[in-house]
Structure formats: structure tokens, C-alpha cells
C-alpha positions in Angstrom: 10.1 22.8 -3.8 9.9 20.1 -6.5 8.2 16.7 -5.8 8.2 13.4 -7.6 6.8 10.0 -6.7 8.4 6.5 -6.4 6.1 3.6 -7.2 7.0 0.2 -5.9 5.2 -2.8 -7.3 5.6 -5.9 -5.0 6.2 -8.9 -7.3 6.7 -11.5 -4.6 5.6 -11.6 -1.0 7.9 -9.1 0.9 9.1 -9.1 4.5 10.5 -5.7 5.4 9.6 -5.7 9.1 10.5 -3.6 12.1 12.2 -6.4 13.9 9.4 -6.4 16.4 6.7 -9.0 16.8 3.5 -9.9 18.6 4.1 -12.3 21.5 2.8 -15.7 20.8 1.7 -14.8 17.2 4.3 -13.1 15.0 8.0 -13.0 15.5 8.8 -10.5 12.8 6.0 -8.0 11.9 5.8 -5.3 9.2 6.1 -1.6 9.8 2.7 0.2 9.8 1.6 3.8 9.2 -0.6 5.9 11.4 -3.7 4.3 9.9 -2.5 0.7 10.5 -1.5 -0.1 6.9 1.9 -1.6 5.9 4.7 0.7 5.0 8.4 0.8 4.2 10.2 3.5 6.2 11.7 6.4 4.2 15.0 5.9 6.0 15.1 2.2 5.0 14.2 3.1 1.4 17.0 5.7 1.4 19.5 3.1 2.6 18.5 0.7 -0.2 18.7 3.5 -2.8 22.1 4.7 -1.5 23.5 1.2 -1.7 22.5 0.8 -5.3 23.8 4.3 -6.1 27.2 3.5 -4.7 27.3 0.2 -6.6 26.6 2.2 -9.9 29.3 4.7 -9.1 31.8 1.9 -8.5 30.9 0.5 -12.0 31.5 3.9 -13.5 34.9 4.2 -11.8 35.9 0.8 -13.0 35.1 1.8 -16.6 36.5 5.3 -16.2 33.4 7.0 -17.4 34.0 10.6 -18.4 30.9 11.8 -16.4 32.0 10.1 -13.2 32.7 13.4 -11.3 29.3 14.8 -12.2 27.6 11.7 -10.8 29.7 11.8 -7.7 28.4 15.4 -7.1 24.9 14.2 -7.7 25.4 11.3 -5.2 26.1 13.9 -2.4 23.3 16.1 -3.5 20.8 13.2 -3.5 21.9 11.3 -0.4 24.4 13.5 1.5 28.0 12.6 2.2 28.7 9.2 3.9 27.4 9.2 7.4 25.8 12.7 7.1 22.9 14.3 5.3 24.9 17.6 4.9 24.3 19.0 1.4 21.4 16.6 0.7 18.7 18.3 -1.4 16.2 15.3 -1.4 13.9 14.0 1.3 12.5 10.5 0.9 9.1 9.9 2.6 7.8 6.6 3.9 6.5 4.3 1.2 2.9 3.6 1.9 -0.2 2.1 0.3 -1.2 4.7 -2.4 -3.4 7.5 -1.0 -6.6 6.7 -3.1 -6.5 3.0 -2.1 -5.8 3.8 1.6 -8.7 6.3 1.7 -11.1 3.8 0.1 -10.1 1.1 2.6 -10.4 3.6 5.5 -13.9 4.5 4.3 -14.9 0.8 4.0 -13.7 0.2 7.5 -15.5 3.2 9.0 -18.7 2.2 7.2 -18.4 -1.4 8.6 -18.3 -2.9 5.1 -15.0 -4.6 6.1 -13.1 -4.9 9.4 -9.5 -3.8 9.9 -8.6 -7.5 10.4 -10.1 -8.5 7.1 -8.1 -5.7 5.3 -4.9 -6.9 7.0 -5.6 -10.5 6.0 -6.3 -9.4 2.4 -3.0 -7.6 1.8 -0.7 -9.5 4.2 0.0 -13.1 5.3 2.1 -14.9 7.8 4.8 -17.3 6.8 6.1 -20.0 9.2 9.6 -21.4 8.8 12.2 -23.1 10.9 14.0 -20.8 13.2 17.8 -20.4 12.8 20.3 -19.3 15.5 21.8 -16.1 14.2 25.1 -16.8 15.9 25.7 -20.4 14.9 23.4 -20.4 11.8 22.1 -23.8 13.0 18.5 -24.8 13.0 16.8 -24.4 16.4 15.1 -27.7 17.3 11.3 -27.5 17.9 11.3 -23.8 17.2 9.4 -22.1 14.4 9.6 -18.5 13.3 6.6 -16.6 12.0 7.0 -13.6 9.7 4.3 -11.3 8.4 4.7 -10.4 4.7 3.1 -7.9 2.3 1.5 -10.0 -0.4 2.6 -9.7 -4.0 0.4 -7.6 -6.2 0.3 -4.7 -3.8 1.9 -1.3 -4.5 3.7 1.2 -2.3 4.2 4.9 -3.0 6.9 7.3 -1.7 7.1 11.0 -2.2 10.4 12.6 -3.1 10.7 16.3 -2.1 13.6 18.4 -3.4 14.5 21.6 -1.6 16.1 22.8 -4.8 15.7 21.9 -8.5 17.5 18.6 -9.3 19.9 18.6 -12.2 19.7 16.2 -15.2 22.7 14.3 -13.6 20.7 14.1 -10.3 17.7 12.7 -12.0 19.6 10.2 -14.1 21.5 8.8 -11.1 18.3 8.8 -9.0 16.4 6.9 -11.8 19.1 4.2 -12.4 19.5 3.7 -8.7 15.7 3.1 -8.4 15.4 0.7 -11.3 18.3 -1.3 -10.2 16.4 -2.2 -7.0 15.2 -5.7 -7.6 14.5 -6.9 -4.0 13.7 -5.5 -0.6 13.5 -6.9 2.9 14.4 -10.4 4.1 15.2 -13.5 2.0 15.8 -11.5 -1.2 18.2 -14.2 -2.4 15.5 -16.8 -2.0 13.0 -15.0 -4.2 11.1 -13.0 -1.5 10.6 -9.3 -1.8 11.0 -8.9 -5.6 9.9 -5.5 -6.7 9.7 -3.3 -9.7 10.4 0.4 -9.0 9.5 3.4 -11.2 9.7 7.2 -11.0 6.7 9.5 -11.7 6.1 13.2 -12.2 2.4 13.5 -11.3 0.5 11.2 -13.6 3.5 10.9 -16.0 6.1 8.1 -15.7 9.5 9.5 -16.3 11.6 6.4 -15.7 12.5 5.7 -19.3 13.3 9.3 -20.0 16.1 9.5 -17.5 17.2 5.9 -17.8 17.8 6.3 -21.5 19.6 9.6 -21.0 21.9 7.8 -18.5 22.5 5.0 -20.9 23.6 7.4 -23.6 26.2 8.9 -21.3 27.7 5.5 -20.2 27.9 3.7 -23.5 
């Protein structure tokens, strides 16, 4: 099997919660991994990537790109057919706090140098805003909504595992889908959840390699 890494730099505070909250404290909380650190589910990340991939394919169709059929094949290899993972060669893991950072934080907590609450307060914050009725879109009187966000400046890392070797077309489509992701979570249109996404092979960033290769094919 072949593995790569997606690195997500959080450029503005991001709310990509579970939809659940803590009664009397937070209405919309983040997702957390087994150690209690914020994460973005692999399924959610796949959905974002697939959406961007389909947008790119639509652009290639519009301009009648000669490599369209190859990229359509890659789309199914990477993400499966619509509504099914049949034929998918890529597994997307949860995007979590990078391993070295998480291990350091876990050690600091176990040695009582910091508390779990102090770590949470250092990398997340709660944002209070006026609640809106989802049906009528009207402001709810005397009702505030509290959302927990992952603070900007943090990084998330997701492993990509391929059950067979990806082709150059696979890697190009994967890369351009990733770099076209500019926002995740709630309130993206209002500046929240801005991100920069890159692709790595071990300690080597390979984003530009495949992005430039894709650009050469679509010029």
C-alpha cells in the first residue's frame, strides 16, 4: 500500500462541529479524537474533496479538455462512483492534530505541566452569536448560540492510504482538488474556516509537482 499525507493549515478560526453541544455551555461543539483533541472526520474531508473534484471536472467538460476521460476515471478511482465507494482505491483518515504535537501535549498533561482544559483553551475558543431560526431564517429574540472553534494557526494532518499505486492522473486530480479547498465548516462565506491545504510524501511536499503537471495538461 502507498500512503501520503494531507496537511491543513487553519488560517481563520474554524467551526467544523459534530452538530452536538454541551447543555448550558456550547450549542455546537467540535469533533474530538480518542485523546480529546479536535479533529475533522475523514468522511467529512472526503465530502469536501469530492465536491471540489466534481467542480473541477465540470470546468474541464465546459472547456472540452482532451484529458477529461482520464480524469473521470481518476475521480472514480479516488472517491468511488456517486453514492458508492465501489472501485475506490483511496482511504482518507481523520484529520487530527499532528502526531508529534499530540504526543507532546499528552505527555505535558500526564506530567501535570498543563491540564486538559488549559490545552483545550489554548487551541480552541467559543464564539457567541445571535441564534437564527433555520426554517424562517429570522433572528431568535433573546437567544444566543455558542459555537466552539479551532483557532487559526493550528494544523491538522490526514493520512491517505492507497490500496493500489495511484496513476499520475490520480495524483494530479487529487492535488488540484486539495489546493482548491479554501474553506471548511460553518460560515465559510463570512471568513471563518479559511484553510491552506497541501500534499506530502513523507517529509517532502509534492503539491507543486502535481499541480504544475495538471496545469500543463489543461492549458
